[in-house]
C-alpha positions as CSV (number, residue, x, y, z in Angstrom):
1,M,-0.3,-10.0,-18.4
2,D,2.9,-8.5,-19.6
3,A,4.5,-8.6,-23.1
4,S,4.9,-12.4,-22.8
5,Q,1.2,-12.9,-23.3
6,T,0.4,-14.2,-26.8
7,D,-3.3,-13.0,-26.9
8,H,-4.2,-10.4,-24.3
9,L,-7.7,-9.8,-25.6
10,R,-8.8,-13.5,-25.6
11,A,-7.4,-13.9,-22.1
12,Y,-10.2,-11.7,-20.9
13,G,-12.7,-14.0,-22.5
14,V,-11.1,-17.0,-20.8
15,A,-11.3,-15.2,-17.5
16,Y,-15.0,-14.4,-18.2
17,R,-16.0,-17.9,-19.0
18,T,-14.1,-19.3,-16.0
19,L,-16.2,-17.1,-13.9
20,A,-19.3,-18.3,-15.7
21,R,-18.4,-21.8,-14.8
22,G,-18.5,-20.8,-11.1
23,V,-14.7,-20.7,-10.6
24,N,-13.4,-17.5,-8.9
25,V,-10.6,-15.6,-10.5
26,E,-8.1,-13.3,-8.9
27,W,-7.1,-10.2,-10.8
28,L,-3.5,-9.5,-9.8
29,L,-3.5,-5.7,-10.2
30,N,-0.2,-4.1,-11.2
31,W,1.4,-7.6,-11.2
32,E,3.0,-8.6,-14.5
33,G,0.6,-6.2,-16.4
34,G,-2.5,-7.3,-14.6
35,S,-2.5,-11.1,-14.7
36,F,-5.3,-13.4,-13.9
37,M,-5.0,-16.4,-11.4
38,C,-7.4,-19.1,-10.6
39,D,-7.5,-22.7,-9.3
40,Y,-6.3,-25.1,-11.9
41,N,-9.1,-26.7,-13.9
42,T,-9.0,-28.6,-17.2
43,A,-11.7,-26.5,-18.9
44,T,-9.7,-23.2,-18.5
45,A,-6.5,-24.9,-19.5
46,A,-8.1,-26.4,-22.6
47,E,-9.5,-23.0,-23.6
48,C,-6.1,-21.4,-23.3
49,D,-4.6,-24.1,-25.4
50,S,-7.2,-23.9,-28.2
51,L,-7.2,-20.1,-28.3
52,G,-3.5,-19.5,-28.1
53,V,-3.6,-17.8,-24.7
54,F,-0.4,-18.1,-22.8
55,Y,-0.6,-19.4,-19.2
56,R,1.5,-21.0,-16.5
57,V,0.6,-23.8,-14.0
58,I,2.0,-22.9,-10.6
59,S,2.0,-24.7,-7.2
60,A,0.1,-23.4,-4.2
61,S,3.4,-22.4,-2.6
62,E,4.3,-20.4,-5.7
63,A,0.9,-18.7,-5.6
64,A,1.4,-17.8,-1.9
65,A,4.8,-16.4,-2.7
66,I,3.4,-14.2,-5.4
67,L,0.8,-12.8,-3.1
68,A,3.4,-12.2,-0.4
69,R,5.6,-10.3,-2.9
70,M,2.6,-8.2,-4.0
71,E,2.2,-7.0,-0.4
72,E,5.6,-5.4,-0.6
73,T,4.9,-3.5,-3.9
74,N,2.1,-1.4,-5.4
75,A,0.2,-4.5,-6.3
76,N,-3.0,-6.1,-5.0
77,P,-5.2,-9.1,-5.8
78,V,-8.9,-8.4,-6.4
79,L,-11.3,-11.3,-6.3
80,L,-13.6,-11.7,-9.3
81,E,-16.7,-13.7,-8.3
82,K,-19.3,-13.7,-11.2
83,A,-19.5,-13.2,-14.9
84,P,-21.2,-9.8,-15.5
85,R,-24.4,-9.5,-17.5
86,V,-23.4,-7.3,-20.4
87,A,-25.6,-5.1,-22.6
88,V,-24.6,-2.9,-25.6
89,Y,-26.7,0.0,-26.8
90,I,-27.1,-0.7,-30.6
91,P,-29.8,0.6,-32.9
92,P,-31.7,-1.9,-35.0
93,Y,-30.2,-0.8,-38.3
94,E,-26.8,-1.2,-39.8
95,E,-24.5,1.8,-39.4
96,P,-21.6,2.6,-41.7
97,W,-18.9,2.4,-39.0
98,D,-17.7,-0.2,-36.5
99,D,-18.2,-0.4,-32.7
100,A,-14.9,-1.1,-31.0
101,V,-16.6,-2.6,-27.9
102,S,-18.8,-5.0,-29.9
103,L,-15.6,-6.1,-31.8
104,A,-13.7,-6.6,-28.6
105,L,-16.6,-8.6,-27.0
106,E,-17.0,-10.8,-30.0
107,Y,-13.3,-11.5,-30.4
108,A,-12.9,-12.3,-26.7
109,G,-16.0,-14.5,-26.8
110,I,-17.9,-12.5,-24.1
111,P,-21.7,-12.7,-24.7
112,Y,-23.8,-9.6,-24.7
113,D,-27.3,-8.5,-25.4
114,R,-28.3,-5.7,-27.8
115,V,-30.6,-3.1,-26.2
116,W,-32.1,0.1,-27.7
117,D,-34.6,2.8,-26.7
118,R,-37.6,0.6,-26.0
119,E,-35.6,-1.7,-23.7
120,V,-34.0,1.3,-21.9
121,L,-37.2,3.2,-21.4
122,S,-39.1,0.1,-20.1
123,G,-36.6,-0.5,-17.3
124,G,-34.8,-3.3,-19.1
125,L,-31.4,-2.2,-18.0
126,K,-32.0,-3.4,-14.4
127,K,-31.0,-7.0,-15.3
128,Y,-27.5,-5.9,-16.5
129,D,-24.3,-5.2,-14.6
130,W,-22.6,-3.4,-17.5
131,L,-23.8,-1.2,-20.3
132,H,-21.9,0.2,-23.2
133,L,-22.6,3.2,-25.4
134,H,-20.5,4.0,-28.4
135,H,-21.0,6.3,-31.4
136,E,-24.4,7.5,-30.3
137,D,-26.0,10.9,-30.2
138,F,-28.4,11.4,-27.2
139,T,-29.1,14.9,-28.3
140,G,-31.2,13.6,-31.2
141,Q,-29.0,15.2,-33.9
142,Y,-28.2,12.0,-35.6
143,G,-24.5,12.3,-35.0
144,K,-24.5,15.7,-36.7
145,F,-24.0,14.1,-40.1
146,Y,-26.6,16.4,-41.6
147,G,-24.1,18.6,-43.3
148,S,-22.3,15.8,-45.2
149,Y,-24.6,12.8,-45.4
150,R,-28.3,14.0,-45.2
151,D,-28.9,12.8,-48.8
152,T,-27.5,9.3,-48.3
153,D,-29.7,6.2,-47.9
154,W,-28.3,5.2,-44.6
155,Y,-28.9,8.6,-43.1
156,R,-32.5,8.8,-44.3
157,K,-33.2,5.3,-43.0
158,Q,-31.7,6.3,-39.6
159,V,-34.0,9.3,-39.4
160,E,-37.0,7.3,-40.5
161,I,-36.5,4.6,-37.9
162,N,-35.8,7.0,-35.0
163,E,-38.8,9.2,-35.8
164,A,-41.0,6.1,-35.9
165,M,-39.6,4.9,-32.5
166,A,-40.2,8.3,-30.9
167,K,-43.7,8.5,-32.1
168,D,-44.5,4.9,-31.0
169,L,-43.1,5.7,-27.5
170,G,-45.3,8.8,-27.3
171,Y,-42.6,11.5,-27.6
172,P,-43.1,14.7,-29.7
173,S,-39.7,14.5,-31.3
174,V,-36.5,12.4,-31.5
175,P,-34.5,14.9,-29.4
176,E,-37.0,14.6,-26.6
177,E,-37.1,10.8,-26.8
178,K,-33.3,10.6,-26.7
179,K,-33.1,12.9,-23.7
180,A,-35.6,10.5,-21.9
181,V,-33.3,7.6,-22.8
182,A,-30.3,9.5,-21.4
183,R,-32.2,10.1,-18.1
184,A,-33.0,6.4,-17.9
185,I,-29.3,5.5,-18.4
186,R,-28.4,7.9,-15.6
187,E,-31.0,6.3,-13.4
188,Y,-29.4,2.9,-14.1
189,V,-26.0,4.2,-13.0
190,T,-27.5,5.8,-9.9
191,G,-29.0,2.5,-8.9
192,G,-25.7,0.7,-9.0
193,G,-25.0,0.0,-12.7
194,F,-21.7,0.4,-14.5
195,L,-21.6,2.5,-17.7
196,F,-18.8,2.5,-20.2
197,A,-19.0,4.9,-23.2
198,M,-16.7,5.9,-26.0
199,C,-16.6,8.4,-28.9
200,S,-19.6,10.7,-29.0
201,G,-21.5,8.7,-26.4
202,P,-20.2,10.4,-23.2
203,I,-20.5,14.0,-24.3
204,T,-23.9,13.7,-26.0
205,L,-25.2,11.8,-22.9
206,D,-24.2,14.6,-20.6
207,I,-25.5,17.3,-22.9
208,A,-28.9,15.5,-23.1
209,L,-29.0,15.4,-19.3
210,A,-28.2,19.0,-19.0
211,A,-30.8,20.0,-21.6
212,E,-33.8,18.5,-19.8
213,G,-36.7,20.8,-20.6
214,V,-34.6,22.9,-23.0
215,D,-34.8,22.8,-26.9
216,I,-31.2,22.8,-28.1
217,T,-31.7,21.5,-31.6
218,E,-32.3,23.2,-35.0
219,A,-35.5,22.8,-36.9
220,V,-34.0,20.2,-39.3
221,Y,-34.1,17.7,-36.3
222,D,-37.4,18.5,-34.6
223,G,-39.3,20.9,-36.8
224,D,-38.8,24.0,-34.7
225,P,-35.8,26.3,-33.8
226,P,-33.9,25.9,-30.5
227,D,-34.8,28.1,-27.5
228,P,-33.0,31.4,-28.0
229,D,-31.6,31.3,-24.5
230,F,-30.8,27.6,-24.5
231,Q,-27.2,28.0,-23.4
232,S,-28.0,29.9,-20.3
233,R,-30.7,27.4,-19.3
234,L,-28.5,24.3,-19.5
235,D,-28.1,22.6,-16.1
236,F,-24.9,20.6,-15.9
237,G,-25.7,19.8,-12.3
238,K,-27.8,17.0,-13.9
239,A,-24.8,15.7,-16.0
240,M,-22.4,13.0,-14.8
241,A,-19.0,14.2,-15.9
242,L,-19.2,17.6,-17.7
243,K,-19.6,21.1,-16.5
244,D,-20.0,24.5,-18.3
245,A,-19.9,23.1,-21.9
246,Q,-20.7,25.6,-24.7
247,L,-22.9,23.9,-27.3
248,I,-22.5,24.1,-31.1
249,A,-26.1,24.1,-32.5
250,S,-25.4,24.4,-36.2
251,P,-26.3,21.2,-38.1
252,Y,-23.4,21.9,-40.6
253,I,-20.7,21.7,-37.9
254,Y,-19.6,18.1,-37.0
255,E,-19.2,18.9,-33.3
256,H,-21.5,19.1,-30.4
257,S,-19.6,21.3,-27.9
258,D,-16.4,22.8,-26.8
259,A,-15.8,20.0,-24.3
260,D,-14.2,17.9,-27.0
261,V,-10.5,18.3,-28.1
262,T,-10.7,16.7,-31.6
263,R,-9.5,19.8,-33.4
264,E,-6.4,20.2,-31.3
265,A,-5.8,16.4,-31.4
266,S,-5.9,16.4,-35.2
267,L,-3.2,19.1,-35.3
268,R,-0.9,17.0,-33.1
269,G,-1.0,14.3,-35.7
270,E,-0.9,10.5,-35.7
271,N,2.4,10.1,-33.8
272,T,0.8,11.1,-30.5
273,Y,0.4,9.0,-27.3
274,F,-1.6,9.3,-24.1
275,S,-0.2,8.2,-20.8
276,L,-2.0,6.0,-18.2
277,F,-1.8,7.0,-14.6
278,E,-0.5,4.5,-12.1
279,F,-2.8,4.3,-9.1
280,S,-2.4,2.7,-5.7
281,A,-3.6,-0.9,-6.1
282,K,-4.3,-1.2,-2.4
283,F,-6.2,2.1,-1.8
284,D,-7.6,2.9,-5.3
285,P,-8.5,-0.5,-6.8
286,V,-11.2,0.9,-9.1
287,P,-9.0,3.1,-11.3
288,T,-6.2,0.6,-11.0
289,M,-8.4,-2.1,-12.5
290,L,-9.5,0.1,-15.3
291,T,-5.9,1.0,-16.3
292,Q,-4.3,-2.5,-16.3
293,D,-2.1,-2.8,-19.3
294,H,1.3,-4.1,-20.5
295,T,2.4,-0.5,-21.4
296,G,2.0,2.9,-19.7
297,V,1.5,4.8,-23.0
298,V,-1.1,4.1,-25.7
299,K,-1.3,5.4,-29.2
300,E,-3.8,8.2,-29.7
301,F,-6.9,7.5,-31.8
302,M,-9.5,9.9,-33.1
303,G,-13.3,10.0,-33.0
304,Q,-16.1,12.4,-33.3
305,D,-15.2,13.2,-29.7
306,T,-11.5,12.3,-29.2
307,G,-11.1,13.4,-25.6
308,F,-12.3,15.7,-22.9
309,R,-11.1,19.2,-22.1
310,K,-9.9,19.1,-18.5
311,D,-11.5,22.4,-17.5
312,K,-14.9,21.0,-18.6
313,L,-14.8,18.1,-16.2
314,K,-16.4,18.2,-12.7
315,S,-14.1,18.1,-9.7
316,G,-15.0,14.6,-8.7
317,V,-14.0,13.1,-12.1
318,V,-10.8,11.1,-12.0
319,V,-8.5,11.4,-15.0
320,M,-6.9,8.0,-15.8
321,G,-5.2,8.8,-19.1
322,Q,-4.1,12.1,-20.7
323,V,-2.0,13.5,-23.5
324,E,0.9,15.0,-21.6
325,G,1.3,18.7,-21.9
326,T,-2.1,19.3,-23.3
327,E,-5.7,19.9,-22.1
328,E,-6.8,16.5,-23.3
329,A,-8.1,14.0,-20.7
330,K,-8.4,10.8,-22.8
331,Y,-9.8,8.4,-20.2
332,I,-11.9,9.3,-17.2
333,Y,-13.8,7.7,-14.4
334,G,-16.3,8.6,-11.7
335,A,-18.6,7.3,-9.1
336,Y,-22.2,8.3,-9.4
337,G,-24.9,7.4,-6.9
338,K,-24.4,3.7,-6.2
339,G,-22.8,3.1,-9.6
340,F,-19.8,4.0,-11.7
341,F,-19.1,5.5,-15.2
342,S,-16.0,5.2,-17.3
343,F,-15.5,7.3,-20.5
344,L,-12.8,6.8,-23.2
345,G,-12.4,9.3,-25.9
346,G,-12.0,8.2,-29.6
347,H,-13.6,5.6,-31.8
348,D,-11.3,2.7,-32.5
349,P,-8.0,2.1,-30.6
350,E,-6.4,0.5,-33.7
351,D,-7.7,2.8,-36.4
352,Y,-6.3,6.3,-35.9
353,Q,-9.1,8.0,-37.9
354,H,-12.0,5.6,-38.6
355,M,-14.1,7.1,-41.3
356,V,-17.7,6.5,-42.4
357,G,-17.7,3.5,-44.6
358,D,-14.3,2.1,-43.4
359,P,-14.3,-1.7,-42.8
360,P,-14.3,-3.0,-39.2
361,T,-11.0,-3.6,-37.5
362,D,-9.8,-7.2,-37.7
363,L,-8.7,-7.9,-34.1
364,R,-6.8,-11.0,-35.1
365,L,-4.2,-8.6,-36.3
366,F,-4.3,-6.7,-32.9
367,R,-4.6,-9.4,-30.3
368,N,-2.2,-7.6,-28.0
369,S,-3.7,-4.1,-28.4
370,P,-3.2,-1.9,-25.3
371,G,-6.1,0.3,-26.3
372,Y,-8.5,-2.6,-26.6
373,R,-7.3,-3.9,-23.3
374,L,-8.7,-0.7,-21.7
375,I,-12.1,-1.6,-23.1
376,L,-12.0,-5.2,-21.7
377,N,-10.8,-4.0,-18.3
378,N,-14.2,-2.2,-18.1
379,V,-16.1,-5.4,-19.0
380,L,-14.6,-7.4,-16.1
381,F,-14.8,-4.5,-13.6
382,P,-18.3,-5.4,-12.4
383,A,-17.1,-9.0,-11.7
384,A,-15.1,-7.7,-8.7
385,K,-16.3,-8.3,-5.2
386,R,-18.2,-5.1,-4.2
387,E,-16.4,-4.5,-0.9
388,K,-13.1,-4.2,-2.9
389,L,-14.5,-1.4,-5.0
390,K,-14.7,1.1,-2.2
391,T,-12.0,3.4,-3.5
392,S,-11.0,6.9,-2.6
393,I,-12.5,7.1,0.9
394,P,-15.3,9.7,0.7
395,L,-13.7,12.6,2.6
396,R,-15.5,15.8,3.0
397,W,-14.2,18.9,4.7
398,A,-16.7,21.1,6.6
399,F,-16.1,24.6,7.7
400,S,-18.6,26.7,9.8
401,L,-18.9,30.0,11.5
402,A,-21.4,30.8,14.3
403,A,-22.2,33.6,16.7
404,G,-24.8,33.8,19.4
405,P,-25.5,34.4,23.1
406,R,-24.1,32.2,25.9
407,Y,-26.2,30.7,28.6
408,T,-25.7,30.6,32.4
409,T,-27.9,28.9,34.9
410,A,-26.9,31.4,37.4
411,S,-28.7,34.2,35.6
412,G,-31.5,31.9,34.7
413,R,-31.6,33.1,31.1
414,E,-29.4,33.7,28.2
415,S,-26.9,36.5,29.0
416,D,-25.9,39.4,26.8
417,A,-22.5,37.8,26.6
418,I,-21.7,36.8,23.0
419,S,-19.7,33.9,21.7
420,W,-18.2,33.3,18.3
421,E,-17.1,30.0,16.9
422,A,-15.1,28.8,13.9
423,N,-14.9,25.1,13.2
424,A,-13.3,22.8,10.7
425,A,-14.0,19.0,10.5
426,G,-12.8,16.1,8.4
427,L,-15.8,13.9,7.6
428,V,-16.2,10.4,6.2
429,G,-19.4,10.1,4.1
430,F,-21.8,7.3,4.3
431,S,-25.0,6.8,2.4
432,S,-27.9,9.3,2.2
433,G,-25.9,12.3,3.4
434,L,-24.8,10.8,6.7
435,M,-21.2,11.8,7.8
436,L,-19.0,11.1,10.8
437,G,-15.9,13.1,11.6
438,L,-13.4,14.7,13.9
439,G,-13.3,18.5,14.1
440,L,-11.2,21.3,15.5
441,G,-12.8,24.4,16.9
442,F,-11.8,27.8,18.1
443,S,-14.2,30.0,20.1
444,M,-14.1,33.5,21.7
445,F,-16.4,34.6,24.4
446,D,-17.0,38.1,25.8
447,S,-18.6,38.4,29.2
448,R,-17.0,41.6,30.3
449,S,-20.5,43.0,30.8
450,G,-20.5,41.5,34.3
451,D,-23.7,39.6,33.6
452,I,-22.1,36.2,34.4
453,P,-20.9,35.8,38.1
454,S,-17.2,35.3,38.3
455,G,-16.9,33.8,41.8
456,G,-14.7,36.7,43.0
457,L,-12.2,36.2,40.3
458,G,-13.1,39.3,38.3
459,E,-16.0,41.5,37.0
460,G,-16.0,39.6,33.7
461,Y,-13.6,38.2,31.2
462,L,-12.6,37.9,27.6
463,G,-11.5,34.4,26.7
464,N,-11.0,31.9,24.1
465,A,-10.9,28.1,23.8
466,F,-9.7,25.4,21.5
467,S,-11.8,22.2,21.2
468,E,-11.6,18.8,19.7
469,R,-14.9,17.3,18.7
470,L,-16.4,14.0,17.5
471,I,-19.5,14.8,15.4
472,L,-22.2,12.9,13.6
473,L,-23.7,15.0,10.8
474,W,-26.5,14.7,8.3
475,S,-27.0,17.0,5.4
476,R,-29.6,16.6,2.7
477,P,-27.9,15.7,-0.6
478,A,-28.4,18.0,-3.6
479,G,-28.2,15.1,-5.9
480,P,-25.9,12.1,-6.6
481,G,-22.4,12.9,-5.6
482,H,-23.1,16.5,-4.3
483,I,-23.4,18.2,-0.9
484,P,-25.3,21.5,-0.9
485,F,-23.7,24.9,-0.2
486,P,-25.0,26.6,1.7
487,P,-26.6,23.6,3.5
488,V,-30.3,23.7,2.8
489,F,-30.9,21.6,5.9
490,K,-28.4,20.0,8.3
491,A,-28.6,18.1,11.6
492,E,-25.5,17.7,13.7
493,L,-25.0,15.7,16.9
494,M,-21.8,16.7,18.8
495,L,-20.9,13.4,20.6
496,F,-17.8,14.5,22.5
497,N,-15.9,17.7,23.0
498,L,-12.5,18.3,24.7
499,R,-11.8,22.0,25.4
500,Y,-8.8,24.0,26.6
501,R,-9.6,27.5,27.8
502,Y,-7.7,30.7,28.2
503,E,-9.3,33.7,30.0
504,E,-8.4,37.3,30.4
505,R,-10.1,38.6,33.6
506,G,-11.0,42.1,34.7
507,I,-8.9,41.5,37.9
508,G,-5.8,39.4,38.0
509,G,-4.8,39.6,34.4
510,F,-4.4,36.6,32.1
511,R,-5.1,33.1,33.5
512,A,-4.9,29.8,31.6
513,S,-6.9,26.9,32.8
514,P,-5.8,23.3,32.4
515,Y,-7.5,20.7,30.3
516,A,-11.0,19.9,31.4
517,W,-12.9,17.4,29.3
518,H,-16.6,17.5,29.0
519,S,-19.0,15.7,26.8
520,C,-22.1,17.7,26.1
521,P,-24.1,16.1,23.3
522,V,-26.0,18.8,21.3
523,L,-28.3,18.4,18.4
524,Q,-28.3,21.4,16.1
525,L,-30.5,22.0,13.1
526,S,-29.8,24.6,10.4
527,A,-31.4,25.9,7.3
528,G,-29.4,28.3,5.2
529,A,-27.9,31.0,7.6
530,L,-30.1,30.3,10.6
531,L,-29.2,27.7,13.2
532,A,-31.1,26.4,16.2
533,R,-29.8,23.9,18.8
534,F,-32.0,21.5,20.7
535,L,-31.7,18.5,23.0
536,R,-28.9,19.6,25.3
537,V,-27.7,16.8,27.6
538,D,-24.7,17.9,29.7
539,L,-22.5,14.9,30.7
540,S,-19.6,17.2,31.6
541,A,-17.0,15.9,34.1
542,A,-15.8,19.4,34.8
543,V,-18.7,21.6,36.0
544,G,-19.2,23.3,39.3
545,S,-17.2,25.8,41.4
546,A,-14.2,23.4,41.8
547,A,-13.7,22.9,38.1
548,P,-10.7,24.8,36.8
549,G,-11.7,27.7,34.6
550,V,-15.5,27.1,35.1
551,H,-17.7,29.6,36.8
552,P,-20.4,28.5,39.2
553,G,-23.5,27.5,37.4
554,E,-22.0,28.1,34.0
555,T,-22.7,25.7,31.1
556,I,-19.6,25.5,29.1
557,G,-19.0,27.2,25.8
558,Y,-21.6,27.0,23.0
559,P,-23.0,29.9,21.1
560,A,-26.6,28.9,21.7
561,Y,-28.9,27.0,24.1
562,P,-32.2,25.1,23.5
563,W,-34.6,26.8,21.2
564,S,-32.3,29.8,20.7
565,V,-31.3,30.9,17.2
566,A,-27.8,31.9,16.2
567,L,-26.3,33.1,12.9
568,S,-24.4,30.3,11.2
569,T,-23.0,29.4,7.8
570,G,-21.2,26.4,6.5
571,L,-19.2,25.2,3.5
572,F,-18.6,21.6,2.4
573,L,-15.7,20.6,0.2
574,Q,-15.7,17.1,-1.1
575,K,-13.0,14.7,-2.3
576,G,-13.8,11.2,-3.5
577,K,-17.2,9.5,-3.4
């Protein structure tokens, strides 16, 4: 939908209700600003006419021509198959500010359910595909309005209702109850849900997750002071997007942590814009869907949390929008467990600085708002066919070092000859820590002791070899989206190995042997720095005295044999999810 669209926001509602009637919709990513296409039906056409949404009726050949042209550009159709079940986290009392997402849903005509703490903690999120959090405070500090509004009726009512809910649900304080809510939301995402949050919702959610078992709040919130060492006890490994945030505990400072950029953003002023990244529609459909718009730059808008400091984001988080030349990441996305999260800084895309008590934005005046389009992109995201959402192939790079004795059947035991190996592998990750990949290895072996017979070709040798390997590896995950370092436990099955050896012999000087393929499946298990290999089955096609570069009775080139232990270490680096 480019600039010719008369009402971008209601077009999303038309697409939603078309899906609800059982008609599939194709989202044409990066085509005319992210247009929608579906089979002609009178109900959809009538809705567009009544709501003032611009549309075109095209023939089947014209539709085919559009899809063909999309193949030649950075564009791609994504099939939307069902109308998502939508929930918005809203407290059961009136707040003196608006919620941009509720406004967008109501203007577009997309139905949603209101949920709060009881529904979340009782497992009620499971029936929803999409959940939104807005100006919420999951640290239990009531939005840090204590300094300015603690004597107002609305603030006192908020405290009263939250304390009653925490007590009714069996929690000792509101902060502890809100942290439990945050963990339930994380569980929802891990299980396959989609979470979209704005303003203070994202940062307070991650702080609450990191503060599990830690008191971070002053006595005005829970009756006792925070733990004196609370900062050092935070565990951002439990958070979804943030790392290493320094908390601001004072109830008189309207800020939760240094992960937010509101102070810097306010100095830049109102005439600031953030830029949307353009992603590959064919290979990165998820961030492409979330950034569909009719403009590449969007006017900045403030909030309690306006944006995210880039150096406080985890490495797997994708920045989709940023203020150029600054530390501000405005719009971010990540995969977590089986689900996804998308966070947008700021409070209201059409109100630069929405203040307490300001009236809600009238979207009839902003029907083509690019900022509100970003919100509605997120609403339709769960409607996409799941196979299409596999974005950013989960690549992991594995590096390992190992040293240990070599084995020869001629001596009938492990020799005192030592081998060293260095390996690197590119791995594609599957579920539950399973990975498949191709690796390159380099090994050195020292048998100059004469312990291994050389068939008259020398007393011993110092050699090296290059190898290409196909490996199947499993490593126990440390948590959603993480691979441990060093690996706590790892099992690796080497399916195939192609080696090329060079040898320097005691007699006859340097001799290079030609390629000799051999497949020797090996199962190796490791825990920390100790490695043991088991289940050796030699299927080599190049063993025996006639094989080039192979000594009689020698089993080719691994640092350890069944039940032996070698020193090993490994490092996993991950890109994508």
